[in-house]
C-alpha positions, 0 to 999 in steps of 0.5 A: 164089325165093332171095336175091340180091345186087343186083348179080346182073343174074340176078335180073331174069330169074329163072323163075316156077314155071308153076303152074295158077293159082287165083286165086279160091283165093288171094284166099280164103286171105288172109281164111280163118280160120273154122271149118265148121259141122255139117251140120244133120239134118232134122226127125223124120218127114222120109223117107230121101234114098233115098226123097225121090230115089225121088219126085223121079225119079217127078215127073220121069220124063216130062221124064227120058224126053225128056231122053234121046230127045232125047240119042240122037236128037241123036247119030243125027243127028249121025251122019247129018249131018242135022237137023230143025226143033223142030216136027218133033223135038216131033212125033217124040218125042210118037209115039216116047214115046206122049206128046201135043205139049203133054206134050213141051212141058212135059216138055222145059220142065221137064228145061231147068229141072231141069238135064238139058238144057242150052241153048248157044246153039241148041243142046241138050246132055244135062246132067250130072244127066241122066248121074248120074240113076240113081246119084246120089240128091244130083244127082236132088235137087238137079234137083228143087230146081231145079224147085222154085224155077222153079215160076212159070215151069212153070205160066204165070200169068194173062194179064190180071194185071199182071205186078207184082202176079205178081212180089209173090205169087211173093216172097210164097209163101214165107211161104205155104209156111212156113205148110204146113209149120209146120202139119204138114197140110193147111191151108185156102185162105182161110187161105193168103189171108189170110196171102198178102194180109197178106204183101203189103201188107208187101212193098207197105209196105217200098217205100212202095207202099200204095195210097191208101185211097178214102173213098167206098168203104173199110170200116174192117177188113172182110174184102175191102176194097179195098186192091189185092188183089183179084186175090189169090184168083186168083193164089193158085190159079196159085201151089198148082197150080204148086207141084202141078205140080212135085210140092210140094203136094196139092190137096184139096176136102175137106169143110170146102172146098179145103185144101193139103198139102204133099208130103213132097218139098215139106216137105223142100224147105221145111225146107232152105230155112228151115234155110239162112236160120237158118244165114245168120241165125245169123252174126255178120254176120247175112248174111240182112238184109244187103246183097249187098256186106256179105254177101259181106263176112261170108262172106270168112272162111269156107271154100267149103263154108259160104260156099255154104250162107250164098250159098244163104240170102240168095238164098232170102230173095230174087227170083233176078233182084234178086239176080243184079243186086245180086251184079253190081253188087258185081262192079263196085265197086272190091273185087277179093275182092267181085268174085271172091266175087260170081261165087262165089255166082253159081256157086250160082244157076246158069242163071238168072244165065246171060243176065245173065253172058253180058252181062258178058262184053262189060265188061273189069272182068268178063270173065275172071269171066264167062268162067270162069264160063260155062266152069264153067256149061258143064261144063268142070272148075274146074281146066281153065277157066283155058284159055278165057282170053286171055294178056291176060285170064290177066294181068288177073285176076292183077293183080286177085287180087293187089289183093284180097290186097295189100288182105285179106291178108299180104305172104307171100301176095302174094309167093307169088303170084308163082307162080301167074302165067302167064309164065315170068320176071318180066320177061315179067310185067311187061311184060304187066302194064304192057300190060294196064291195070289200074287198080290195077296201080301198088298192086299192084307197089309192095305186091309190091316191099315184100313181096318179099325179093329186093332185086334183084326188087323193084327191078325190080318198083318201077321198072315201077310207077313206069314204069307211073305215069308212063307210061313204056316 
């Protein structure tokens, strides 16, 4: 905007350029300075991506068939204006695909977990991975990794085991997979059981939940002593069977006893996750060991690609439910930049975060971010996702982003942020800013007035800040 004399009334009606707002990109530019890292290469002997994708397609073959059948059937029902209950659809799918009803149920669950179908309320739609399945190896591998991450949902846990014990085993399984990956061959199940028991005890010690020893029954140092892990053999069997069900490993009897071996897909997936953790651990802030807030601060100066790699590494070291809760807790804080970055990290989580993100729509401070997240999750282009916001929500997001820039950026960027407002004029923007009631409105307006080179516009902004501060019209 050009500078005008203070007494020129036209300055108060200065036009704002109507540009598509990209609030998070604006906030990130406030702190982005660091260069990207080169992509690491998989270890020698890892099959090419095309071969890994072929194996993943084989694992998910039934899920793809069911998802494609459902897409065609859904289109036929929509054209005919008729519908069928879920039991009827399951029976028809079994007959059409020559599968048992149990196989149809299992394949449908795999299709959903791999992102081949997406649930929107009570409606299932073909996922973008299904459309790209035959031509995009990356989409196939991402779909299989999503299934691999959800192995504990594919194979139900024993019903007679406490949920807390199941959660401990799920949290400890990455160490079991790491041992299998480092061994580069079969590992006897008893050795895996020893490692699992050690890791579960470490997790309990970290939470100060070590079971009290019973002097009457304890045998110091004896294998199998009662330490609260008596149910681990059954849980280890469940975990290994679940990982085998998604194609990550194989279980064989063997001459010396039952042993487990990672498949090429499983070996590659474990390497990917270990590499993500190592990349994050090597960052200056040591992000992998940090809380969600400190991790996001450490990633704030990264460009989007490397930042997503850091998010994945941080997530890989935690259970998804606790990670999502921690990210949303940060988003509810006062730092607007971390609020935007928290939702960017939640985009990496994807489907497992949907329910909790959808619940935040009722919270005014998170609503615009949640609506954008859900729109992109449901397939909207990021450049068009802003259309799901009302005028008031877009204005609230504009103020929140301006607060992030004011806290972390430079005055020149704050002035440029003015051009991203949805309002066509500065007076309209100021009127609507006052109406939305963002808690940082006064600070944002004061910072903008101090930064803007146009004296007349700066004066109008300062007046608006004073009116908000005093409660005037």
